[in-house]
TORTORMI-384958 format. One line per 3 residues: number of its first residue (from 0); for each residue x, y, z of C-alpha. Coordinates in steps of 0.25 Angstrom, whole numbers, plus 2048, in hexadecimal, padded with zeros to 3 digits. Layout:
# residues N
NUM) X,Y,Z ~ ...
//
This chain:
# residues 202
0) 362,4AD,696 ~ 35C,4B1,6A4 ~ 365,4B4,6AF
3) 361,4AC,6BD ~ 35E,4B5,6C9 ~ 369,4B5,6D3
6) 366,4AD,6DF ~ 36B,4B1,6ED ~ 36F,4A8,6F9
9) 36F,4AF,706 ~ 379,4AA,711 ~ 372,4AB,71F
12) 37F,4A9,727 ~ 38D,4AB,720 ~ 397,4A3,729
15) 3A1,499,724 ~ 397,490,71E ~ 38F,49C,718
18) 39A,4A3,712 ~ 3A1,496,70D ~ 395,492,705
21) 394,4A1,6FF ~ 3A2,4A0,6FC ~ 3A0,492,6F5
24) 394,498,6EC ~ 39D,4A5,6E9 ~ 3A8,49D,6E4
27) 3A1,491,6DE ~ 393,495,6DA ~ 391,499,6CB
30) 384,4A0,6D0 ~ 38B,4A8,6D9 ~ 397,4AB,6CF
33) 38D,4B0,6C5 ~ 384,4B8,6CE ~ 378,4AE,6CF
36) 37A,4AB,6DE ~ 37B,4B6,6E8 ~ 37F,4B5,6F6
39) 37B,4BD,702 ~ 37E,4BB,711 ~ 37A,4BF,71F
42) 37F,4BD,72D ~ 37C,4C5,73A ~ 38B,4CA,739
45) 38D,4D3,72D ~ 39C,4D6,72F ~ 39F,4C7,730
48) 396,4C4,724 ~ 39D,4CE,71B ~ 3AA,4C8,71F
51) 3A5,4BA,71B ~ 3A0,4BF,70E ~ 3AE,4C5,70A
54) 3AF,4C5,6FB ~ 3A3,4BA,6F9 ~ 397,4C0,6F1
57) 38D,4C0,6FD ~ 386,4CB,700 ~ 383,4CD,70E
60) 375,4D1,713 ~ 372,4DA,71F ~ 366,4D0,725
63) 361,4C2,724 ~ 355,4C8,71E ~ 35D,4CF,712
66) 364,4C1,710 ~ 356,4BA,710 ~ 34F,4C4,706
69) 35C,4C4,6FC ~ 35E,4B5,6FC ~ 358,4AA,6F3
72) 35F,49F,6FC ~ 363,4A0,70A ~ 36F,499,710
75) 36F,498,71E ~ 37D,496,724 ~ 37C,499,734
78) 37F,491,740 ~ 374,487,744 ~ 370,490,750
81) 36E,49D,747 ~ 366,496,73C ~ 358,49A,743
84) 35B,4A8,747 ~ 361,4AB,739 ~ 354,4A6,733
87) 34B,4AD,73B ~ 349,4BB,735 ~ 34A,4B5,726
90) 340,4A9,725 ~ 335,4B0,71E ~ 33E,4B7,714
93) 343,4A9,710 ~ 336,4A3,70C ~ 337,49B,6FF
96) 346,49C,6FF ~ 351,491,702 ~ 359,491,70E
99) 366,488,70D ~ 36C,485,71B ~ 37B,480,71E
102) 377,481,72D ~ 37D,476,734 ~ 373,46B,73A
105) 367,472,735 ~ 35F,46A,72B ~ 353,46E,722
108) 348,46C,72E ~ 350,475,737 ~ 351,480,72C
111) 342,47E,728 ~ 33F,482,737 ~ 348,48E,737
114) 344,494,729 ~ 336,48E,727 ~ 32F,486,71D
117) 32F,491,713 ~ 33E,491,711 ~ 344,486,70A
120) 351,481,712 ~ 35C,478,70E ~ 367,473,717
123) 375,470,711 ~ 383,46C,717 ~ 38E,46F,70E
126) 395,462,70B ~ 3A3,468,70D ~ 3A2,46A,71C
129) 39B,45C,71D ~ 3A6,455,715 ~ 3B1,45D,71D
132) 3AA,459,72A ~ 3AA,44A,726 ~ 3B9,44B,721
135) 3BD,451,72F ~ 3B6,447,736 ~ 3BC,43B,72F
138) 3C9,442,731 ~ 3C8,444,740 ~ 3C3,435,741
141) 3D0,432,73A ~ 3D8,43A,744 ~ 3D2,434,750
144) 3D3,426,74A ~ 3E3,428,74A ~ 3E4,42C,758
147) 3E0,41D,75B ~ 3EC,418,753 ~ 3F7,422,758
150) 3FB,42B,763 ~ 3F6,439,762 ~ 404,440,761
153) 407,438,755 ~ 3F9,43C,74E ~ 3F8,44A,752
156) 402,450,748 ~ 3FB,449,73C ~ 3EF,451,741
159) 3F5,45E,73C ~ 3F6,459,72E ~ 3E8,45E,72C
162) 3EE,46C,72B ~ 3F6,467,71F ~ 3EA,461,719
165) 3E2,46D,71B ~ 3EC,476,714 ~ 3EC,46C,708
168) 3DD,46C,708 ~ 3DD,47C,708 ~ 3E8,47C,6FD
171) 3E0,472,6F4 ~ 3D3,478,6F5 ~ 3D4,486,6F9
174) 3E2,48A,6F3 ~ 3E8,48E,701 ~ 3F7,48E,701
177) 3FD,48B,70F ~ 407,496,714 ~ 415,492,718
180) 413,490,726 ~ 407,486,724 ~ 411,47E,71B
183) 41B,47F,726 ~ 410,479,730 ~ 40C,46E,726
186) 41B,46A,726 ~ 41C,469,735 ~ 40F,461,736
189) 414,458,72B ~ 422,456,732 ~ 41C,454,73F
192) 413,449,739 ~ 41E,442,732 ~ 427,443,73E
195) 41C,43D,747 ~ 41A,431,73C ~ 429,42E,73B
198) 429,42E,74B ~ 41D,424,74B ~ 424,41B,741
201) 431,41A,748
//
């Protein structure tokens, strides 16, 4: 039985989005767990890069050229204004390879202009940020609508309940247990909301 050659994905940019994707691959990808997928990364700030990598199975590169040469695919995770300068010195080294971009508001046509027609480009937007953004927008519309029907002082205390829901979300999905002071804070918020409700009904 033949073993598949390990493939390498190189992260050009390793901020919050890039490091989150690397952490997800390290945790959930069977290819990464079994050594069939390797990860490398480069940023202009090596100390910050090492700090972000932490315990992740990501090898830091010393230059964008080293990153391009060692990667089968390149994941572009920089700010939109940095994309062109990030690609400047490595276009020729990426010919025939694929560049996957998570750079906001920069589609395939823009990426082809930056990297050239010899590089296969794909733009993706992870679903979670998109859905979180849509949910946040819907929630904000609800809060704004509430102010049409009640005085601001009556509503403001309920706005703080988002802290409680955030804690519940953190516990349910990430196993984060609130400390004693947080629980006291939750109790104060709930008591204030209950008090405002009783006062409004009396």
